[in-house]
N, C-alpha and C positions, 0 to 999 in steps of 0.2 A: 247568246242567251238561250235558255231553255224555253221552248214554245209550250205554254200551258194548254193550248187548244189541240195540239197534235201529239199523239203518242210516239215515243221514241221506238225505233225499230232497227234491225240489223240485217244487212244483205248477206245471207249465208251462201249465196251462189258463188261468191268470189273467195270463199274459204278454201285453202289449199288442202288441209287435213280433214276434209269432210268425211272420208271413209273411216277414219279413226276416232274423230271427236264430233260431237253434235253441239252446235251453237244454238242457244235459245234466243228467241226473238226480242225479249225485253232487255232494256238497257237501264242501268242505274247511273245517275249523274249527281254530282255534288260539287260545291264550291268551297274553297278555303283560301287562306292566305299563307304565303311562304316567306319566311324571314331568312336573310343571309346572315347566319350566326358567325361565320368565319371571316366576315368582312368588317371593316371599321364603320361603314356607313349604316349598317343595320336597317336596310330598306326592306319594306314588305311588298310582296308581289301578289296579285290575285291569281288564283289557279282554278281552272275548270277541269274536272276529272270525269271520266266515263268508264264504266265497267260492265261486262256482260258475263254470263255463266256459260261455261263449256263443260260438258259431261262426256265421259269416254263411252263409246259404243261397246256394249258387252257381247255382241253376237260372236265376234272372233274368239273371245276367251271361253265362251260356252261350248262352241263346237270343236275347237282345237285343243282345249285344255281340260275343262270339266268333264266332258263326255269321255275323252280318252282316259283320264285318270279314274273315272268310274269303272270303265271296262277292265283296266289293269288290276284294280283292287278286287273286282268281282271275280277275276280268274283265280285269285288266291284260295277261294273256297273249293276250287276243283282239286286241290291237293288232298282233301279228305277222302277222295275216291281211291287214293292209294292205300293199301292195307297198312295197318298199324305196325305190322312186323317189318316194314320196309321204311324205317325213319330216314335213312340216308336219301332215298328218293323224294320223300316229302320235304326234307329240309333243303334239298338242292333246288327243287322247283320254287319253294318259297323265297329262298335267297336270290334266285334269278329275278323274280318279280320285284323284290325289294330293291335290288340294284337297278332294275329298270326304272323304278319310281325315283330313285335318287338321281339318276341321269336325266330323267325327264324334268325334275325340279331344277337342275342347273340350266336346262334349255329354257324353261319357262322364265327364270329370273332375267334372261336377256330381253324379254318382252315386257317386263314390268318396271316401273320407276323405282329407283333406289331410295326407299323411304325407311324411316326408323320404326314404323308401326307395322303390325300384321294386317294385311288386307284379307277380305273374305276368301279370296282365291288362295292365299297362303294358308289360312286356317283349314281350308278344305283338303289341300295337299298334305299338310302335316297330320291332320286327322286320319287320312287314308293310309299314310305311312305308319301311324300308330297301330291301326288295325292289322296291317301286315306284320309288324313286330310282334304283336300278340299271337298271331297265328304261328309264327316261327317259334316263339317261346313254348306254346302248347305242344307242338310236335316234338320238341326236345324233352319236355316234361313227360309226355306220354311214353317215350322211349325209356326214360329213367324208371318210371313206374313199372313198365313191362319187364325190365331187366333185374330190378331189385327184389321182386317177389318170387316165391317158389314157382316151379314150372307147371302146376296142375292146370287142367283145361279151364277151370272156373276163372282163373286169372285173366285169360284172353277174353272171356265173356265180359268181365268187369271193365277191363280196359276199353273194349269196344263200345260198351254202353257209355262210358265216360267220354269217349271220343264223340259220340252222337250228342251228348249233352253240351260239350264244348262247342260243337258245330252250331247247335241251336242258339247258344248264348252269344257267340261271336257274330252270327248272322243277324240276330235281333239288334245287337248293338250297332252294327253297320247300317242296317235299315233305319233305326232310330236316328243315327247321325245324319244320314241323308235327308230324312224327313225334317229334322230341325234346321238343317241348312236351307231347305226349300222354303220353310216358314220364314226364316230370317231374311231371305232374299225378297220374299213377297212383301214383308213389312217394310223393307227398305225401299222397294219400288213405290209403295203407297206414300211413304214419307217424301220421296223425291217428287211425286206428283203434287203433293201439297205445297212444296216449295216453288214448283213451276206456276201454280195458280196464285200464289201470294202477290207477285208483282201486278198481275191483272186486276185482282180485287183491290189492291192499293190504289191503282189508277182510277178505277171506276168509283171509288169512294171519295175521290178528290184529293188524295194524299200525294201531292207532287214532290214534296221535299223529302228526299231519302236521307236519313241520317247515317252517321258513321256506325252507329251501333247496329243498325239493321244490315249494313253492308258487311260488317264483320261477322255477324251471325250467319249471313248467307254464304260468305266465303269459307266459314269454318265447317260447313257441311261438305265433307269429303266422301260421302257415302258412295256416290256413283263412280268415283275414281278407284274404288276398292274392288271392283269386278275385273 
């Protein structure tokens, strides 16, 4: 039976996957009855269940995936240092970085659970790949514009200015994407902190009976596993 005078706790020292997962100290318990529906007797048995929350530690994914992906995608802006008259060099460097990102994505998938929805890590990698694709497309478009117009010297100046404008737009979009991602992660961390404090507040208020509805809402929060 549940002791109403002592708070439930979990010994996290004996947890094997402590380096990858973090077990929270609060435990939710509930009672129910189970009926043997596939038997002729139809007996009901009392059941006592306990559940705790485990969240994935994000440090490994931050240092080994997010930071590496940020550096790879940032190097794509170095291709604008190559003159516009050498599109083959620009496209070669851009495609090498894009293929590196694709290979990196396959390696990352081995460290992530096979789930049907996109995690925040998947969204960040796909967004970075989209930026790389836009840079590759611009290098091809700049070459088409440079070859389709007549050869006066003013054309080179126009194309060079357009290249600077494209660099500014793409860099602004990339920085905005990273800022939005940081804001989303910050809001997610605050939301997770609120969920961690809810069991403590519920206990202090004297609410010892945890219903199925609260447990389902608690289990539906998969935010921390998306990092």
